[in-house]
C-alpha positions as CSV (number, residue, x, y, z in Angstrom):
1,M,39.4,-29.0,33.2
2,Y,38.9,-30.2,29.6
3,G,40.4,-33.7,30.0
4,I,38.2,-36.8,29.1
5,E,38.1,-39.5,31.7
6,R,37.6,-43.2,31.0
7,G,34.1,-44.6,31.6
8,V,32.5,-41.3,30.5
9,S,30.6,-40.9,27.3
10,C,33.2,-39.1,25.2
11,E,30.8,-37.7,22.7
12,L,28.5,-36.2,25.3
13,N,31.4,-34.9,27.4
14,T,33.2,-33.4,24.5
15,L,30.2,-31.5,23.3
16,G,29.7,-30.1,26.8
17,I,33.4,-29.1,27.0
18,V,33.2,-27.3,23.7
19,L,30.1,-25.4,24.9
20,N,31.9,-24.6,28.2
21,M,34.9,-23.2,26.2
22,L,32.5,-20.9,24.3
23,L,30.9,-19.7,27.5
24,N,34.3,-19.0,29.0
25,S,35.4,-16.6,26.3
26,L,32.3,-15.3,24.4
27,P,30.9,-12.9,27.1
28,G,34.3,-11.2,27.5
29,Q,34.5,-10.7,23.7
30,I,31.0,-9.3,23.7
31,L,31.9,-6.7,26.3
32,R,35.1,-5.7,24.4
33,Y,33.3,-5.1,21.1
34,R,29.7,-4.1,22.1
35,L,30.2,-0.3,22.6
36,F,32.9,0.2,20.0
37,M,31.3,-1.2,16.9
38,D,31.8,2.3,15.3
39,R,35.6,2.0,15.8
40,L,36.2,-1.2,14.0
41,R,39.0,-1.6,11.4
42,V,36.8,-4.2,9.6
43,K,33.2,-4.4,8.6
44,K,30.8,-5.9,11.1
45,G,29.9,-8.8,8.8
46,V,33.6,-9.7,8.5
47,L,34.0,-9.5,12.3
48,F,31.0,-11.8,12.9
49,T,32.1,-14.3,10.2
50,G,35.7,-14.3,11.4
51,Y,34.8,-15.1,15.0
52,T,32.3,-17.8,13.9
53,L,35.0,-19.5,11.9
54,L,37.5,-19.1,14.8
55,Y,35.1,-20.7,17.3
56,L,34.4,-23.6,14.9
57,L,38.1,-24.1,14.4
58,Q,38.6,-24.1,18.1
59,A,35.9,-26.7,18.6
60,G,37.1,-28.9,15.7
61,L,40.7,-28.9,16.9
62,F,39.6,-29.9,20.4
63,V,37.6,-32.9,19.0
64,L,40.7,-34.0,17.1
65,L,43.0,-33.5,20.1
66,G,40.7,-35.5,22.3
67,D,41.3,-38.7,20.3
68,R,45.1,-38.6,20.8
69,A,46.8,-40.7,23.5
70,D,49.2,-37.8,24.4
71,S,46.5,-35.2,24.2
72,Y,47.1,-33.6,27.6
73,R,50.1,-31.6,26.6
74,A,48.7,-30.8,23.2
75,I,45.5,-29.6,24.8
76,Q,47.5,-27.3,27.1
77,V,49.2,-25.8,24.1
78,Y,45.9,-25.6,22.3
79,K,44.3,-23.7,25.3
80,V,47.2,-21.2,25.5
81,L,47.1,-20.6,21.8
82,F,43.4,-19.8,21.5
83,A,43.5,-17.7,24.7
84,T,46.3,-15.7,23.2
85,I,44.4,-15.3,19.9
86,F,41.2,-14.1,21.6
87,F,43.3,-11.7,23.8
88,L,45.2,-10.1,20.9
89,L,42.6,-9.9,18.1
90,P,40.7,-6.9,19.5
91,F,43.9,-4.9,19.7
92,F,44.1,-5.1,15.9
93,I,40.4,-4.7,15.2
94,I,39.2,-1.9,17.6
95,K,40.6,1.5,17.0
96,I,41.2,2.6,20.5
97,D,44.3,3.3,22.7
98,L,46.4,0.2,23.6
99,F,46.0,0.7,27.4
100,A,42.3,1.4,27.0
101,N,42.1,-1.9,25.2
102,L,43.9,-3.6,28.1
103,F,41.4,-2.0,30.5
104,L,38.5,-3.5,28.4
105,Y,40.1,-6.9,28.4
106,F,40.8,-7.2,32.1
107,L,37.4,-5.8,33.0
108,G,35.6,-8.4,30.8
109,A,37.9,-11.1,32.0
110,C,37.2,-10.3,35.6
111,Y,33.4,-10.4,35.0
112,S,33.7,-13.8,33.2
113,T,35.9,-15.2,35.9
114,V,33.5,-14.1,38.7
115,I,30.5,-15.7,36.9
116,I,32.4,-18.9,36.3
117,R,33.5,-19.0,40.0
118,I,29.9,-18.5,41.1
119,G,28.7,-21.1,38.7
120,S,31.2,-23.6,40.2
121,F,30.0,-22.8,43.7
122,I,26.4,-23.3,42.8
123,D,27.3,-26.5,40.9
124,L,29.1,-28.0,43.9
125,H,26.7,-27.0,46.6
126,F,23.3,-27.4,45.0
127,A,23.7,-29.8,42.0
128,G,26.6,-32.1,43.0
129,G,24.6,-35.3,43.1
130,M,23.8,-35.5,39.4
131,I,25.4,-38.1,37.2
132,R,28.9,-37.3,35.9
133,E,28.1,-37.6,32.2
134,L,25.9,-34.5,32.6
135,A,28.5,-32.5,34.6
136,F,29.5,-30.1,31.9
137,F,25.9,-29.7,30.6
138,R,24.8,-29.0,34.2
139,N,27.6,-26.4,34.7
140,N,26.9,-24.9,31.3
141,L,23.2,-24.5,32.1
142,I,24.1,-22.7,35.3
143,L,26.5,-20.4,33.4
144,I,24.0,-19.6,30.7
145,I,21.5,-18.6,33.4
146,L,24.0,-16.5,35.3
147,F,25.3,-14.7,32.1
148,A,21.7,-14.1,31.0
149,L,20.9,-12.5,34.4
150,T,24.1,-10.4,34.7
151,L,25.1,-9.5,31.2
152,P,22.3,-6.8,30.6
153,P,23.2,-4.8,33.8
154,V,26.9,-5.1,33.0
155,L,26.2,-3.8,29.5
156,A,24.2,-0.9,31.0
157,F,27.3,-0.1,33.1
158,Y,29.4,-0.1,30.0
159,R,26.9,2.1,28.1
160,R,26.2,4.6,30.8
161,I,29.5,4.8,32.7
162,L,32.3,3.4,30.5
163,K,31.4,4.7,27.1
164,P,31.1,8.4,28.3
165,A,34.4,8.1,30.0
166,F,36.0,6.8,26.8
167,D,34.5,9.8,25.0
168,T,35.7,12.5,27.4
169,A,38.8,11.2,29.2
170,E,42.3,12.0,27.8
171,P,43.9,9.0,26.2
172,G,46.9,9.1,28.5
173,I,44.8,8.3,31.5
174,W,44.3,4.7,30.5
175,R,48.1,4.1,31.1
176,M,47.1,3.8,34.8
177,M,43.4,2.8,34.7
178,W,44.0,-0.6,33.2
179,I,45.9,-1.6,36.4
180,I,42.6,-1.6,38.4
181,P,40.8,-4.5,36.7
182,S,44.1,-6.3,36.1
183,M,44.8,-6.5,39.9
184,F,41.3,-7.9,40.6
185,F,41.8,-10.4,37.8
186,A,45.1,-11.5,39.2
187,F,43.6,-11.8,42.6
188,N,40.9,-14.2,41.2
189,V,43.5,-16.3,39.4
190,V,45.9,-16.5,42.4
191,T,43.2,-17.4,44.9
192,S,41.7,-20.1,42.6
193,G,45.1,-21.6,42.0
194,L,46.2,-21.5,45.7
195,F,43.2,-22.9,47.4
196,G,41.6,-25.1,44.7
197,I,38.4,-27.0,45.3
198,E,38.5,-26.6,49.1
199,Y,38.3,-22.9,48.6
200,V,35.3,-23.2,46.3
201,E,33.5,-25.5,48.8
202,S,34.1,-23.1,51.7
203,R,31.4,-20.7,53.0
204,L,33.7,-17.8,52.4
205,F,34.0,-18.4,48.7
206,F,30.6,-16.9,47.6
207,P,30.7,-13.7,49.6
208,S,34.4,-13.1,48.8
209,T,33.7,-13.6,45.1
210,L,30.8,-11.1,45.3
211,M,32.9,-8.6,47.2
212,T,35.7,-8.9,44.6
213,A,33.3,-8.3,41.7
214,G,31.6,-5.4,43.6
215,G,34.9,-3.9,44.6
216,M,36.1,-3.9,41.0
217,F,33.0,-2.3,39.5
218,V,32.7,0.2,42.3
219,S,36.4,1.2,41.9
220,C,36.1,1.5,38.2
221,Y,32.9,3.5,38.6
222,V,34.6,6.0,41.0
223,F,37.7,6.4,38.9
224,L,35.8,6.7,35.7
225,K,33.5,9.3,37.2
226,V,36.5,11.3,38.5
227,M,38.2,11.0,35.2
228,R,35.2,12.4,33.3
229,Q,34.6,15.2,35.8
230,T,38.3,16.1,35.6
231,A,38.0,16.2,31.8
232,E,34.8,18.3,31.9
233,A,36.4,20.7,34.4
234,A,39.4,21.2,32.1
235,A,37.0,21.8,29.2
236,L,35.0,24.3,31.3
237,K,38.2,26.0,32.3
238,E,39.3,26.3,28.7
239,S,35.8,27.6,27.7
240,A,36.0,30.2,30.4
241,R,39.4,31.3,29.2
242,Q,38.1,31.6,25.6
243,A,35.0,33.4,26.9
244,E,37.2,35.8,28.7
245,N,39.2,36.4,25.6
246,L,36.0,37.0,23.6
247,L,34.7,39.5,26.2
248,N,38.0,41.4,26.0
249,L,37.8,41.4,22.3
250,Q,34.1,42.6,22.4
251,G,35.1,45.2,24.9
252,E,37.8,46.5,22.5
253,Q,35.3,46.4,19.7
254,Y,32.8,48.5,21.8
255,R,35.5,51.0,22.6
256,M,36.4,51.4,18.9
257,M,32.7,51.7,18.1
258,L,32.4,54.6,20.6
259,E,35.4,56.3,19.1
260,N,34.0,55.8,15.6
261,Y,30.7,57.3,16.7
262,E,32.4,60.3,18.2
263,N,34.5,60.8,15.1
264,T,31.5,60.4,12.9
265,R,29.6,63.0,15.0
266,F,32.4,65.5,14.5
267,M,32.7,64.6,10.8
268,R,29.0,65.3,10.3
269,H,29.4,68.7,12.0
270,D,32.5,69.5,9.9
271,F,30.9,68.2,6.7
272,R,28.4,71.0,6.5
273,Q,31.3,73.5,6.7
274,H,33.1,71.6,3.9
275,L,29.9,71.7,1.7
276,S,29.5,75.4,2.3
277,V,33.2,76.1,1.2
278,L,32.7,73.9,-1.9
279,K,29.4,75.6,-2.8
280,T,31.1,79.0,-2.6
281,M,33.9,77.8,-4.9
282,S,31.4,76.3,-7.3
283,D,29.4,79.5,-7.5
284,A,32.6,81.4,-8.3
285,G,33.5,78.8,-10.9
286,N,36.8,78.0,-9.1
287,M,37.3,74.4,-10.3
288,D,41.0,74.3,-9.5
289,G,40.2,75.4,-5.9
290,I,37.5,72.7,-5.6
291,Q,39.9,69.9,-6.8
292,K,42.7,71.1,-4.4
293,Y,40.2,71.3,-1.5
294,L,38.9,67.8,-2.1
295,S,42.4,66.4,-2.4
296,D,43.4,67.9,0.9
297,Y,40.1,66.7,2.5
298,F,40.5,63.1,1.4
299,S,44.1,63.0,2.7
300,T,42.8,63.7,6.2
301,I,40.4,60.7,6.2
302,P,42.1,57.7,7.9
303,E,42.1,54.3,6.1
304,T,40.3,51.5,7.8
305,S,42.3,48.2,8.1
306,E,39.7,46.2,10.0
307,E,38.7,43.1,8.0
308,T,35.7,41.0,8.6
309,Y,36.4,37.2,8.2
310,C,32.9,35.8,8.8
311,K,29.4,36.8,9.8
312,N,29.5,35.1,13.2
313,S,30.7,37.9,15.5
314,A,32.3,35.6,18.1
315,V,34.4,33.6,15.6
316,D,35.2,36.8,13.7
317,A,36.6,38.4,16.9
318,I,38.8,35.4,17.7
319,V,40.0,35.1,14.2
320,R,41.0,38.8,14.0
321,L,42.9,38.5,17.2
322,Y,45.1,35.7,16.1
323,V,45.4,36.9,12.5
324,K,46.8,40.2,14.0
325,E,49.3,38.2,16.1
326,A,50.3,36.1,13.1
327,K,50.8,39.1,10.9
328,A,53.0,40.7,13.6
329,L,55.3,37.7,13.1
330,C,55.2,38.4,9.3
331,A,53.5,35.0,8.8
332,K,51.5,34.4,5.7
333,V,47.9,34.1,6.7
334,T,45.0,32.8,4.5
335,V,41.5,32.8,5.9
336,N,38.4,31.5,4.2
337,I,35.6,31.1,6.8
338,R,32.1,30.7,5.4
339,I,29.8,30.4,8.4
340,P,26.6,32.4,9.1
341,A,25.9,34.5,12.2
342,E,23.8,31.6,13.7
343,T,25.4,28.1,13.2
344,G,23.4,26.1,15.7
345,I,26.6,25.5,17.7
346,N,27.3,27.3,20.9
347,D,29.5,30.4,20.3
348,A,31.7,29.5,23.3
349,D,32.4,26.0,21.8
350,L,33.2,27.6,18.4
351,C,35.7,29.9,20.2
352,V,37.3,26.9,21.9
353,V,37.9,25.2,18.6
354,F,39.0,28.3,16.6
355,G,40.9,29.9,19.5
356,N,42.9,26.8,20.4
357,C,43.7,25.8,16.8
358,L,44.8,29.4,15.8
359,K,46.6,30.0,19.1
360,N,48.7,26.8,18.6
361,A,49.3,27.8,15.0
362,V,50.6,31.3,16.0
363,E,52.8,29.8,18.7
364,A,54.3,27.3,16.1
365,C,55.0,30.2,13.7
366,G,56.6,32.1,16.4
367,R,59.2,29.4,16.8
368,L,60.2,29.8,13.1
369,P,62.5,32.5,11.6
370,R,60.5,35.7,11.1
371,G,58.5,35.7,7.9
372,E,58.8,31.9,7.2
373,G,55.6,30.8,8.9
374,F,52.2,30.4,7.4
375,I,48.6,29.7,8.6
376,T,45.7,28.6,6.5
377,A,42.3,28.5,8.1
378,K,39.1,27.4,6.4
379,A,35.6,26.6,7.6
380,Q,32.3,26.0,5.9
381,L,28.8,24.9,7.1
382,D,27.4,22.3,4.8
383,G,23.9,21.3,5.8
384,N,24.2,20.2,9.5
385,I,28.0,19.6,9.3
386,L,30.5,22.4,10.1
387,G,33.9,21.6,8.8
388,I,37.0,23.4,10.1
389,T,40.6,23.0,9.0
390,V,43.7,24.8,10.2
391,D,47.1,24.1,8.7
392,N,50.3,25.8,9.9
393,S,54.0,25.4,9.5
394,F,56.1,24.3,12.5
395,D,59.8,23.7,13.2
396,G,59.6,19.9,12.8
397,E,60.0,19.3,16.5
398,I,57.0,17.8,18.2
399,K,56.4,15.6,21.3
400,K,54.3,12.6,20.4
401,D,53.4,9.3,22.0
402,G,51.8,7.1,19.4
403,D,48.8,9.0,18.1
404,L,48.9,11.4,21.1
405,F,50.4,14.9,20.8
406,L,52.0,15.8,24.1
407,S,52.1,19.2,25.7
408,D,55.4,21.2,26.1
409,K,54.0,22.7,29.3
410,R,52.6,19.7,31.2
411,E,52.4,15.9,31.2
412,G,49.9,14.3,28.8
413,E,48.1,15.7,25.9
414,G,47.9,19.5,25.4
415,V,45.0,21.2,27.0
416,G,44.1,22.9,23.7
417,I,44.0,19.7,21.7
418,S,42.0,17.9,24.5
419,S,39.5,20.8,24.5
420,V,39.0,20.6,20.8
421,R,38.5,16.8,21.0
422,A,36.0,17.4,23.8
423,V,33.9,19.8,21.7
424,A,34.1,17.5,18.7
425,R,32.8,14.6,20.8
426,K,30.1,16.8,22.3
427,Y,28.7,17.5,18.9
428,G,29.0,13.9,17.6
429,G,31.9,14.9,15.3
430,L,35.6,14.2,15.2
431,A,38.9,16.0,15.6
432,K,42.0,14.8,13.7
433,F,45.5,16.1,14.2
434,E,48.4,15.3,11.9
435,A,52.0,16.5,11.6
436,K,54.0,15.7,8.5
437,D,56.6,17.4,6.2
438,G,56.8,20.5,8.5
439,V,53.0,21.1,8.4
440,F,50.6,20.6,11.4
441,Q,47.1,19.9,10.2
442,V,43.9,20.1,12.2
443,S,40.6,18.8,10.8
444,V,37.4,19.2,12.9
445,L,33.8,18.2,12.0
446,L,30.9,19.3,14.2
447,S,27.2,18.2,13.8
448,R,24.9,20.9,14.9
449,S,21.9,18.5,15.0
450,T,23.5,16.0,17.3
451,V,23.1,17.8,20.7
452,S,20.1,19.5,22.0
453,P,20.5,22.9,23.7
454,D,19.7,21.4,27.1
455,Q,22.2,18.6,26.6
456,R,24.8,21.1,25.6
457,E,24.5,22.9,29.0
458,S,24.9,19.8,31.1
459,H,26.6,16.4,30.7
460,S,26.6,14.1,33.7
461,F,26.7,10.4,34.6
C-alpha cells in the first residue's frame, strides 16, 4: 500500500502516504483516549507532545526508507513496529483494566477499518479516473470527509453508552466483552485479505461493510446496556438488603424506646414514693438512713451501655450493629465518625458503604483467633467531601486478580466491594481497596454536590 512506483512524483506521493498513515491510526487513538483523560498516568501536555513527536518520527523514518533500494522489507518491518507501538502505548498510559483496554482498541480499530474500506469503495467507484499522482490525496480527502461525518456520532456513542458502562460494570466483565469487537475486526481483516480488490469492486462490498459496522455497534450497545442494568440490579439488591437491615435495627430501637418509656413511667410513679420516704427521714434527722436508702436505690438503676457513634441515625444504627458483632469476637474496635444528621447523601447509600465495609471487616476478624482482630472506622465531612476509611486485620489469605479482589462466595469481584464502588461512582468519588501486612484498608470519598436528588433516584442509558 505504501510502496513508491516508478514514474510517479515521489515527493507528492510520499506526502500523501504519510498523511494516509496518520488517518489510518489517529481516529482509533482519539477514541481510545477521549473519554479517559481523567485516568492518565501522564499529564495531558506530555501525552500530546509525545504523540506529536511519535508521528513526526514515523513520517521521517518513512521518508528515509523510501529512498532505499531494498525498502520493501524495511517498510514492512517499519509498519509492524509502529503498529505495535500505537497498540501498546495506551495500555501503559490509561489506568483501566487490561481487557477493557483491549475492548477499546478493537472497537476503535473496527471503526477505522470500516471507514477506510468505505473510502476505498468510494474511491474506486466514483473517483477512479483521476490521475495517479493524486491517488493518495484523493483517498485522503475522502477519508477526511468520512471521519469528519462519522467521528462525532461515534464519540457520542462512547460518551452516552460506553463511558457509563465503564463506570458501573464490574471489571471482570471485560474478560469476555473484548471478544465482540475483536471478532468483527478479524472478519474485516480476513475478508479484505481473501477477496482483495475484486471484493471491494463488487456490489456486495458496501452493504456488507455497513452491516458489519452496524452489527458491531448494535452488539456492543446491547451487551453494554445489559451489563449496566445487571450492575445496577446488583447495587439495588444490595441497597435493599442494607435497607432491610436498617429497618430491623430501627424496629429494635423502637422496641427499646417503648420499653424505656414504660420503665420511665413506672420510675416516675415510684419516684414520688422515694421522695416521701426521704422527706420523712430528713424531718427525723436520720442521715444514716437517708444514705443507706439512696445507696440501695442507686443499685437498682440499670447502667446503659448504648453508645452513639454519630448524629446520622441510619449510619449510627449500622455502626452499632457491627460494633456489637465485632466486640462479641473480642476484636478491638475504634470508631471516630464525625458526620451530621443530614449529609446531603442518601442514607441508603451511606448504609451500603458503611454496612459492607464493616460487615467484611467483622467477617475478616472472625477468621482470626479470638481477641486478635481489630477494626478502625473513621469518617468526616469536609465541605462537600465525605471521607470514609475502614481498616481491619485479616488472616493474610485473600483472592485477588490484579487489582481485583475476588469473592469467596461467587465468581468475580465481591458484591460488597462492587456495591461500594458503585456508590462512589454515583457521587463522583472513588473507592480504593488495599491489602498489605495483614491489614485490609478501604478508603472512600463521596461528593455530596455531584449528583442531584433526581439523578440519584434514576440512572439510565
